[in-house]
C-alpha positions in Angstrom: 121.0 104.0 101.1 117.4 103.2 102.1 116.6 99.7 100.8 113.3 98.5 102.0 109.8 99.8 102.8 108.4 103.1 104.1 109.7 102.8 107.6 113.2 102.2 106.4 112.9 105.1 103.9 111.6 107.5 106.6 114.2 106.5 109.2 117.1 106.5 106.8 116.0 109.8 105.3 115.7 111.4 108.7 119.2 110.1 109.7 120.6 111.4 106.4 119.0 114.8 106.9 120.4 115.2 110.4 123.8 113.5 110.4 126.5 116.1 109.8 123.6 118.4 108.8 123.0 116.3 105.7 124.6 113.5 103.8 123.9 111.9 100.5 120.7 109.7 100.3 119.5 107.1 97.9 115.9 105.8 98.2 115.4 102.3 96.8 111.8 101.3 97.8 110.8 97.7 97.8 107.2 97.8 99.2 104.2 99.1 97.3 103.5 101.9 99.9 107.1 103.1 99.5 107.1 102.8 95.7 103.9 104.8 95.0 104.2 107.3 97.9 106.7 107.6 100.7 110.0 107.3 98.7 109.1 110.3 96.6 108.7 113.9 97.9 111.4 114.3 100.5 109.3 113.9 103.7 111.2 112.0 106.3 110.3 111.4 110.0 109.7 109.3 113.0 106.6 108.8 115.2 106.0 110.0 118.7 103.4 108.6 121.1 101.1 111.5 120.4 101.2 111.2 116.6 102.8 110.1 113.5 105.8 111.8 111.8 105.9 114.6 114.4 109.8 114.7 114.3 111.3 114.9 110.8 112.6 117.0 108.0 112.2 117.7 104.3 115.1 116.1 102.6 115.2 115.1 99.0 117.2 112.0 98.0 119.9 112.3 95.4 118.5 109.2 93.7 115.2 107.2 93.9 115.1 103.8 92.2 111.6 102.4 91.8 111.6 98.9 90.4 108.1 97.3 90.5 109.8 93.9 89.9 110.7 93.8 93.6 107.0 93.8 94.5 106.9 90.2 93.5 109.0 89.4 96.6 106.5 90.9 99.0 104.2 88.7 101.2 100.7 89.0 99.8 99.4 90.7 102.9 102.0 93.5 102.6 101.3 94.0 98.9 97.6 94.3 99.5 98.3 96.8 102.3 100.0 99.1 99.7 96.9 99.1 97.6 95.3 101.5 100.0 97.6 104.2 98.8 97.0 103.2 95.2 93.2 103.7 95.7 94.0 107.2 97.1 95.8 108.1 93.9 92.9 106.7 91.9 90.6 109.2 93.6 93.0 112.1 93.2 94.1 111.5 89.6 92.4 113.6 86.9 92.8 110.9 84.3 91.3 107.4 84.1 93.4 105.7 86.8 90.4 104.9 89.0 88.5 103.3 86.1 91.6 101.3 85.2 91.9 100.0 88.7 88.3 98.9 88.6 88.7 97.2 85.2 92.0 95.5 86.1 91.4 94.8 89.8 92.2 91.1 89.4 95.4 91.7 87.5 96.4 94.3 90.1 95.8 91.8 93.0 97.7 89.1 91.1 100.6 91.5 90.5 100.6 91.4 86.7 103.9 93.1 85.9 102.6 95.3 83.1 99.6 96.5 85.0 101.4 97.0 88.2 104.3 98.8 86.5 101.9 101.2 84.8 100.0 102.0 88.0 103.2 102.6 90.0 104.4 105.0 87.3 101.1 106.9 87.3 101.1 107.3 91.1 104.7 108.5 91.2 104.1 110.8 88.3 101.1 112.4 90.0 102.9 112.8 93.3 106.1 114.2 91.7 104.1 116.9 89.9 102.3 117.9 93.1 105.6 118.0 95.1 107.4 120.0 92.4 104.7 122.7 92.7 104.7 122.7 96.5 107.7 121.0 98.0 107.4 122.4 101.5 103.7 121.6 102.0 102.4 125.2 102.0 99.4 124.6 99.7 98.4 122.0 97.1 100.6 119.3 98.5 98.0 118.9 101.1 95.8 116.9 98.6 98.2 114.0 99.1 96.9 113.7 102.6 93.5 112.4 101.4 92.4 109.8 103.9 95.4 110.3 106.1 94.0 112.4 108.9 91.7 109.5 109.9 94.4 106.9 109.0 96.9 108.4 111.3 94.3 108.8 114.1 93.4 105.1 113.8 97.1 104.1 113.9 97.7 106.3 117.0 94.5 105.6 118.9 94.6 101.8 118.3 98.3 101.6 118.9 101.1 101.5 116.4 101.3 98.1 114.7 97.7 97.2 115.4 96.6 98.3 111.9 98.8 98.6 108.8 99.1 102.0 107.2 97.6 101.1 103.9 94.5 99.6 105.5 94.1 102.6 107.7 94.3 104.8 104.6 91.6 102.7 102.9 89.3 103.3 105.9 90.3 107.0 106.0 89.3 107.4 102.4 85.8 106.2 103.2 85.6 108.8 106.0 86.8 111.5 103.6 84.2 110.5 101.0 81.3 110.7 103.6 82.6 114.1 104.7 82.8 115.2 101.0 79.2 114.1 100.4 78.1 116.3 103.4 80.2 119.4 102.7 81.1 119.3 99.0 78.1 117.6 97.4 80.2 114.6 96.2 78.0 112.0 94.4 77.3 109.0 96.6 78.2 106.7 93.7 81.9 107.5 94.2 81.8 106.0 97.7 79.9 102.9 96.3 82.6 102.5 93.6 85.3 102.9 96.2 83.7 100.3 98.4 83.6 97.9 95.5 87.3 98.5 94.7 88.3 98.0 98.3 86.4 94.7 98.4 88.0 93.5 95.2 91.5 94.3 96.6 90.8 92.7 100.0 91.0 96.0 101.9 88.7 96.7 104.8 85.5 98.8 104.9 85.0 98.4 108.6 87.2 97.9 111.6 87.3 97.8 115.4 87.2 101.4 116.6 88.8 102.6 119.8 86.9 104.9 122.2 85.4 107.6 120.0 86.6 110.4 122.2 90.2 109.1 122.0 89.8 108.8 118.2 88.5 112.3 117.8 91.3 113.6 120.0 93.9 111.8 117.8 92.2 113.4 114.7 92.7 116.8 116.3 96.3 116.2 117.2 97.3 114.9 113.7 100.0 117.1 112.3 98.1 117.4 109.0 95.4 119.4 110.8 98.0 121.5 112.7 100.4 122.4 109.9 100.2 125.4 107.6 97.9 123.4 105.4 95.2 123.3 108.0 92.1 121.3 107.7 90.7 118.1 106.1 91.0 117.0 102.5 87.9 116.0 100.6 86.7 115.6 97.0 84.2 117.4 94.8 84.6 114.6 92.2 87.3 112.1 91.2 90.3 114.2 90.3 89.0 117.3 92.0 90.4 117.4 95.6 89.7 120.2 98.1 92.0 120.9 101.1 91.6 123.1 104.1 88.1 121.9 105.1 86.8 122.7 108.5 84.7 119.6 109.4 82.0 120.1 112.1 82.5 117.6 114.9 79.0 116.0 114.4 79.9 115.2 110.7 83.3 113.8 111.7 81.8 111.6 114.4 79.1 110.3 112.0 81.7 109.5 109.3 83.9 107.7 111.8 81.0 105.7 113.2 80.4 104.4 109.7 83.7 102.4 110.1 82.6 100.5 113.2 82.5 96.7 112.7 
């Protein structure tokens, strides 16, 4: 039984997948990151020095219990961290989730039970539908990686623990939006709205960057650019993601430099 946040869920899931070639697994996530994302979909894994989640397995739980009431027990900083993944789903969702986040940002930050319960349900429902279509990450499931190529590179290049995953995802989303403007013609207003949402949630728009060559090397090593779903994930519009993008180095460098504090 994996009772806790994303690290607990990933580690317990990997152990369950490998011990005796597979034992029963229950996922009971208590962090926002785990509830809206990592507890659903069957991806388990552990990090290596070279990159995140490089050792792992696809292993679906027998049961996942997602209870938003437990989010009220989180330290505020940890709860805010999870909102980075929520913003990702707002950009991916074809419905009105992004607008609802904008209109209810104060209630989201203050953990209004009705508002938070609704957004957790919408995020989980979206991910479950994508995973059901592409469980083994051979195609459309790649859209769930929006913002994560940069996020994982930041976590690796800066050192694990130096930046939280949700905050790294928030920064990664900004890079993805800049790339999308250059390659897909995404309207700049989407980035402006996203910046406003990040500000209202207390998530970063800039950070201390490591050496750019180290960061670019980490981007290139991320498993999300090496797996069968090669390439970067961008957006044509809210709710219209594109995966498999080949991003010229000059554009990636420009987008990353935009994060420098």
